[in-house]
NUDO-561230 format. One record per residue (C-alpha): residue in three letters; chain; z, y, x. Coordinates in steps of 0.001 Angstrom, whole numbers. Last residue first. Example, Ala and Ser with C-alpha at 12.3 -4.5 7.8 and 13.67 -1.06 7.14 Angstrom:
<rs>
 koldren zamar       w       v       u
     Ser     A    7140   -1060   13670
     Ala     A    7800   -4500   12300
</rs>
This chain:
<rs>
 koldren zamar       w       v       u
     Phe     A   85200 -213252   38133
     Asn     A   86082 -210348   40428
     Met     A   85192 -207829   37726
     Cys     A   87195 -209558   35009
     Ala     A   90255 -210089   37219
     Asn     A   90070 -206526   38537
     Leu     A   90036 -205115   34994
     Lys     A   92856 -207395   33907
     Asn     A   95307 -206304   36547
     Ile     A   96405 -208931   39039
     Lys     A  100040 -209872   39595
     Asn     A   99341 -213616   39374
     Asn     A  102082 -214101   36773
     Tyr     A  100910 -211067   34779
     Thr     A   97212 -212001   34867
     Trp     A   97989 -215572   33792
     Thr     A  100431 -214541   31057
     Asp     A   98041 -212083   29422
     Trp     A   95175 -214618   29593
     Glu     A   97468 -217258   28046
     Leu     A   98235 -214796   25240
     Leu     A   94499 -214246   24764
     Asn     A   93856 -217977   24537
     Asn     A   96766 -218447   22119
     Lys     A   95539 -215617   19877
     Trp     A   91933 -216846   19788
     Lys     A   91818 -217484   16020
     Asn     A   94035 -214418   15629
     Phe     A   91051 -212194   16572
     Lys     A   90801 -210694   13074
     Lys     A   94489 -209772   13521
     His     A   93562 -206843   15755
     Ile     A   94737 -206907   19376
     Gln     A   97516 -204623   20560
     Asn     A  100172 -207351   20975
     Ser     A   97792 -209346   23205
     Asn     A   97484 -206478   25686
     Met     A   93954 -205091   25916
     Leu     A   91559 -205385   28865
     Leu     A   89962 -208637   27685
     Leu     A   89103 -207086   24309
     Gly     A   87284 -204145   25918
     Gln     A   83871 -204939   24425
     Leu     A   84222 -208524   25720
     Phe     A   85176 -207161   29179
     Val     A   82192 -208618   31097
     Ser     A   80067 -208162   27978
     Arg     A   76866 -207972   30077
     Val     A   75322 -209951   32923
     His     A   71811 -209065   34094
     Ile     A   70068 -212117   35543
     Glu     A   66731 -211701   37372
     Val     A   64462 -214652   36633
     Lys     A   63040 -216289   39744
     Gln     A   62156 -219477   37829
     Ser     A   64482 -221436   40135
     Asn     A   67172 -218799   39571
     Leu     A   66958 -219139   35797
     Lys     A   67169 -222933   36087
     Asn     A   70097 -222616   38479
     Ile     A   71985 -220448   35975
     Leu     A   71225 -222920   33184
     Asn     A   72664 -225973   34975
     Asn     A   73746 -227453   31650
     Glu     A   76563 -224916   31266
     Leu     A   77154 -222134   33794
     Leu     A   75610 -219380   31632
     Arg     A   77808 -220576   28774
     Arg     A   80880 -219262   30587
     Asp     A   82344 -216986   27903
     Phe     A   86084 -216534   28444
     Ile     A   86017 -215244   32048
     Asn     A   82842 -213324   31332
     Phe     A   79131 -213777   30746
     Pro     A   76919 -212313   28043
     Leu     A   73141 -212203   28644
     Gln     A   70353 -209976   29955
     Val     A   67283 -211873   31114
     Val     A   64824 -210243   33517
     Asp     A   61314 -210928   34823
     Phe     A   60288 -212859   31728
     Lys     A   57813 -215719   31678
     Tyr     A   57500 -217051   28156
     Asn     A   57286 -220291   26172
     Leu     A   59768 -222721   27735
     Leu     A   62135 -219945   28837
     Ile     A   62251 -218631   25264
     Glu     A   63315 -222025   23937
     Arg     A   66161 -222198   26447
     Leu     A   67191 -218651   25545
     Gln     A   67361 -219503   21850
     Asn     A   69851 -222236   22640
     Phe     A   71763 -219592   24597
     Asn     A   72122 -217274   21620
     Tyr     A   73290 -213812   22667
     Ile     A   70075 -212546   24262
     Ser     A   68517 -209454   25850
     Val     A   64909 -209987   26942
     Gly     A   63057 -208633   29947
     Ile     A   59810 -207156   31211
     Lys     A   59754 -205408   34592
     Asn     A   58311 -202274   36219
     Phe     A   57991 -199838   33319
     Leu     A   55483 -197404   31759
     Asn     A   52928 -198294   34431
     Lys     A   50044 -198931   32017
     Lys     A   50124 -202538   33272
     Lys     A   53664 -202809   31865
     Leu     A   52314 -201549   28558
     Arg     A   49772 -204374   28503
     Ile     A   52424 -206990   29297
     Leu     A   54589 -205476   26549
     Ser     A   51827 -205981   23996
     Lys     A   51223 -209548   25192
     Tyr     A   54904 -210375   24625
     Ile     A   54920 -208857   21148
     Leu     A   51715 -210698   20217
     Gln     A   53109 -214009   21509
     Gly     A   56289 -213500   19505
     Lys     A   54267 -212770   16382
     Lys     A   52527 -216145   16725
     Gly     A   55735 -218160   16566
     Ser     A   59202 -217370   17843
     Leu     A   59784 -214229   19877
     Gln     A   61104 -212123   17010
     Asn     A   64531 -213795   17287
     Pro     A   64786 -212015   20647
     Ser     A   65691 -208685   18986
     His     A   66462 -206233   21832
     Ile     A   63319 -207017   23821
     Met     A   63856 -205592   27278
     Ile     A   62115 -202798   29207
     Val     A   63100 -202722   32867
     Asn     A   62713 -200071   35607
     Phe     A   61681 -197403   33158
     Lys     A   59102 -194716   33846
     Lys     A   58583 -190964   34317
     Ile     A   62064 -189620   33465
     Lys     A   63194 -186776   31238
     Leu     A   65400 -189046   29108
     Asn     A   63942 -187542   25924
     Ile     A   60382 -187778   27266
     Leu     A   60898 -191362   28439
     Ser     A   62366 -192262   25027
     Ile     A   59366 -190769   23231
     Asn     A   57022 -192710   25519
     Ile     A   58851 -196009   24954
     Lys     A   58925 -195698   21164
     Asp     A   55265 -194650   20997
     Glu     A   54126 -197487   23259
     Tyr     A   56219 -200006   21333
     Phe     A   54816 -199077   17923
     Lys     A   51266 -198640   19249
     Leu     A   51235 -202150   20724
     Ile     A   52730 -203684   17593
     Lys     A   50170 -201861   15436
     Ser     A   47249 -203043   17583
     Met     A   48496 -206635   17647
     Asn     A   49218 -206916   13902
     Asn     A   52481 -208465   12707
     Tyr     A   54462 -205233   12300
     Glu     A   58197 -204953   11637
     Cys     A   59213 -204332   15240
     Phe     A   62908 -204618   16073
     Pro     A   64028 -202194   18770
     Val     A   62987 -201764   22429
     Lys     A   65623 -202119   25133
     Ser     A   66177 -199904   28164
     Asn     A   66757 -200121   31910
     Ile     A   66979 -196906   33937
     Ser     A   67112 -196601   37742
     Phe     A   69350 -193636   38468
     Ser     A   68862 -190387   40407
     Lys     A   66786 -189022   37512
     Ile     A   69839 -189207   35234
     Gly     A   70187 -185601   34096
     Ile     A   72891 -184478   31658
     Glu     A   70315 -183219   29160
     Gly     A   68255 -186407   29499
     Leu     A   71351 -188548   28942
     Ile     A   72155 -186495   25830
     Lys     A   68604 -186886   24554
     Asp     A   68356 -190631   25123
     Asn     A   71689 -191502   23479
     Asp     A   70506 -192957   20166
     Tyr     A   71768 -196459   21053
     Ser     A   68733 -197903   19199
     Ile     A   66404 -196917   22065
     Ala     A   68557 -198988   24365
     Thr     A   70552 -198237   27520
     Asp     A   71463 -199810   30841
     Ile     A   72020 -197394   33724
     Ser     A   71397 -198164   37395
     Lys     A   72524 -196568   40682
     Ile     A   76187 -197546   40768
     Gly     A   77368 -196688   44282
     Tyr     A   80901 -195514   43508
     Ser     A   79816 -191838   43596
     Tyr     A   77101 -192678   41049
     Ser     A   79673 -194109   38665
     Gln     A   81863 -191013   39009
     Lys     A   78945 -188706   38184
     Ile     A   77913 -190804   35173
     Ile     A   81460 -191084   33840
     Asn     A   82039 -187339   34307
     Thr     A   78846 -186486   32419
     Ile     A   79826 -188872   29593
     Ile     A   83249 -187196   29361
     Lys     A   81710 -183721   29170
     Lys     A   79090 -184812   26615
     Ser     A   81891 -186065   24370
     Leu     A   82403 -189765   23680
     Lys     A   81913 -190843   20100
     Ile     A   84913 -191418   17856
     Lys     A   86440 -194543   16370
     Arg     A   89905 -193756   17799
     Lys     A   90585 -197481   18138
     Asn     A   87815 -198116   20664
     Ser     A   89215 -201461   21856
     Val     A   86737 -203441   19742
     Gly     A   83855 -201575   21389
     Tyr     A   81325 -198994   20256
     Val     A   81152 -195730   18322
     Gln     A   77660 -194457   19032
     Gly     A   75514 -192509   21471
     Phe     A   77281 -192710   24830
     Gln     A   79320 -195786   23896
     Ala     A   76303 -198082   24310
     Ser     A   75773 -196727   27837
     Gly     A   76352 -199662   30179
     Leu     A   76479 -198738   33868
     Ile     A   74827 -201375   36036
     Phe     A   76594 -203058   38940
     His     A   75014 -204417   42110
     Asn     A   75463 -201069   43888
     Leu     A   79198 -201116   43253
     Asn     A   80398 -199817   46604
     Met     A   84089 -199010   47071
</rs>
C-alpha cells in the first residue's frame, strides 16, 4: 500500500475533534506516535496542521522532520501592514521552533473571510513577503464556502486551496470549479473525506442532530452493505 498522495490530518492531536469521537478525550502521545509511524510506513509523507490546533509541541517532541508540513495561520485582528506582517511572522516562527523544523511546505489562511477588502490585500502581501523570507514554499487558503472561493480566485493567486470533498459533498465538481482550479494551476488539498467520521458510523449510532440527513445516511449504509464494501474503502476510493 502506498499513500504518497495522502496527507495526515492532525486536528485530533491537540484537541477533541470529530463527530464520531464519543469519548471526548484527546489522543495520548503514544497513540499519536503510533499513528505517525504507521502513516509513514504506508507512504504518507505530509502532515496537515494549524497553529490553532495547539499540537505543535507534541509533534515536535515526537519528531516529524521526515514529513512535509502544511499549517494554517489564525485570525489576525490587525489592519495595519506592519502589525499584520509581525503577527504572522511571529506565529510562524514560534510554530517552526515548537515543531523543530526549518520551514513549512504550505502556509494557509485559516479564516478566508478576512480576504475581502483592503485588509485582505494586506494579509496576502504579508504572506508573500514571508514566503520570500523562505519560511514556507507555498501560500494557500482553507475554505468551506465555495461562493467565497470563487471570489477569492478572482482577486488572488494562491498556490494551494484546501476544501471539503467527499461522497456526500461534491461541490468541487459543480460549475466546472475543479477544471478552473486546474487551469489556474492551483494545487487542491481535499479534506473532510469522512465528514469528521460521520460517514464511517452506522446509522443507528449517529446523533439525533443529524436526523435531517437520516434517509441519506441510511441509504449510504444500505449501499455499502449491498455492494460488500466497507465505508472507509468507499470514501477513500471515491
